[in-house]
C-alpha positions in Angstrom: 63.4 44.3 2.2 66.2 46.3 0.7 69.9 45.9 1.1 71.9 48.0 3.8 74.6 50.1 2.7 76.9 48.1 4.5 75.6 44.8 2.5 75.8 46.4 -0.7 79.6 47.2 0.3 80.1 43.2 1.2 78.6 42.2 -2.1 80.2 44.6 -4.1 83.8 43.2 -2.9 83.0 39.8 -3.2 82.0 40.6 -6.8 85.5 42.5 -7.2 87.4 39.3 -5.7 85.7 37.1 -8.5 86.0 39.8 -11.4 82.2 39.9 -11.8 82.1 43.0 -13.5 78.7 43.0 -15.1 77.0 41.9 -11.4 79.1 44.7 -10.0 78.0 47.4 -12.2 74.4 46.3 -11.8 75.0 47.2 -7.7 74.8 51.1 -9.1 71.5 52.9 -9.7 70.8 53.4 -13.4 71.9 56.9 -12.8 74.6 56.1 -10.1 78.0 58.2 -9.8 81.3 56.9 -9.1 83.9 59.6 -8.0 87.9 59.2 -7.8 88.7 62.7 -6.3 92.5 61.8 -5.6 92.9 60.2 -9.1 96.2 60.9 -10.8 96.2 63.6 -13.3 94.8 62.5 -16.6 92.6 59.6 -15.1 89.0 59.5 -15.1 87.6 61.2 -11.9 83.9 60.9 -12.3 81.8 58.2 -13.9 78.0 58.9 -14.2 75.7 56.3 -14.9 75.6 52.7 -14.9 76.4 51.8 -18.3 79.3 54.2 -18.2 80.5 52.3 -14.7 80.0 49.2 -16.6 82.2 50.2 -19.5 85.2 51.6 -17.2 84.8 48.5 -14.8 85.0 46.1 -17.9 87.9 48.0 -19.3 89.7 48.2 -16.0 89.3 44.4 -15.0 90.3 43.3 -18.7 93.7 45.8 -18.4 94.2 44.3 -14.6 94.1 40.5 -15.8 96.2 41.1 -18.7 98.9 42.7 -16.5 98.5 39.5 -14.2 97.1 41.7 -11.3 94.9 39.4 -8.8 93.0 40.9 -5.9 93.7 38.3 -3.1 91.8 39.7 -0.2 90.7 42.9 2.0 91.6 43.5 5.4 91.6 46.3 8.2 88.3 46.7 7.5 86.4 49.4 9.6 82.8 50.6 8.8 81.6 53.9 10.0 77.9 54.4 10.3 76.6 57.8 10.0 73.8 59.9 10.9 72.2 59.5 7.4 71.1 55.7 7.2 72.0 55.5 3.4 75.4 56.4 4.1 78.5 54.7 5.3 82.3 55.2 5.2 84.6 52.3 4.7 88.0 52.1 5.3 89.9 48.8 4.2 93.3 47.4 2.7 93.1 45.5 -0.5 96.0 43.0 -1.1 96.8 41.7 -4.3 99.5 40.2 -6.6 101.1 40.2 -9.8 100.8 36.6 -10.9 103.2 36.8 -13.6 106.1 37.9 -11.0 104.7 37.0 -7.5 105.1 40.5 -6.5 102.4 41.4 -3.7 100.8 44.9 -3.2 98.6 46.4 -0.8 96.3 49.9 -1.3 94.6 51.4 1.4 91.1 53.0 0.5 88.3 55.1 2.2 85.0 54.9 0.5 82.0 56.8 1.0 79.0 54.8 0.0 75.3 56.2 -0.6 72.6 53.5 -1.1 69.3 54.1 -2.0 66.7 51.5 -2.9 69.2 48.6 -2.7 71.4 50.5 -5.4 74.7 52.5 -5.1 73.7 56.0 -6.1 77.0 57.6 -5.1 80.5 56.1 -4.4 83.3 58.5 -3.5 86.3 56.4 -3.8 90.0 57.7 -1.9 93.1 55.4 -2.4 96.7 55.6 -2.3 
């Protein structure tokens, strides 16, 4: 039985907490798309294909680790089911810290996730 969008989202964020970038990329369909509609100018706004996603996630995880960033937890989680069983909308806050300084931070997210055949086919990622 295929995993639901909610189950895939939960797996995805456990992998992020553990910096398991390879398995994170494996959650995407081979032709999956990850978009960042509100990314700052000059940043990637669309990743197409599992391998492009894997490369981007690996690069960003490496940069975050080198900068001492560590994700601590997610909270204020709200999952909105939609009329489309493949799609959920998730609201959450990510809490992290900069290990070199002890500085804590929080980022708010809204993600629109489409899962088909147990893989993410599209993820639209909105964050502050």
